[in-house]
C-alpha positions, 0 to 999 in steps of 0.5 A, spaced: 714 523 160 716 529 155 710 531 151 713 529 144 709 535 140 712 540 145 719 538 145 719 538 137 716 545 137 721 547 142 727 544 138 724 547 131 724 554 134 731 553 136 733 550 129 729 556 126 733 561 131 740 558 129 741 555 136 741 548 133 743 546 126 738 540 126 735 535 130 732 528 129 728 523 133 731 516 134 729 509 135 727 508 143 725 515 145 732 518 143 733 525 140 740 527 136 741 534 137 747 537 132 749 544 134 751 550 130 758 548 131 757 541 129 757 537 136 753 531 136 749 529 142 744 524 143 739 524 149 734 520 151 727 524 151 727 526 158 734 529 157 732 532 151 727 536 154 731 538 159 736 541 155 731 544 150 728 548 156 735 550 158 737 552 151 730 556 150 731 559 157 738 562 155 736 564 148 730 568 151 734 571 156 739 573 151 733 576 147 731 580 153 738 583 154 738 585 147 744 581 146 741 578 140 735 579 135 730 574 134 728 572 127 721 571 129 717 577 131 
């Protein structure tokens, strides 16, 4: 079972860094993610955690390569 607080923190950071436009928790353990392009995805908590972990890893790789500059110091 995913840790809701950890998942929320990762999703909040992805919103802050403009990877996601917005996210919200839905009933029955689901999450709705809306990308910068306006694509909506509804995932169960476990899949949302996997998605966020992958997106976060890609984001950190792009920062490490110097391809993007993070807003957060």
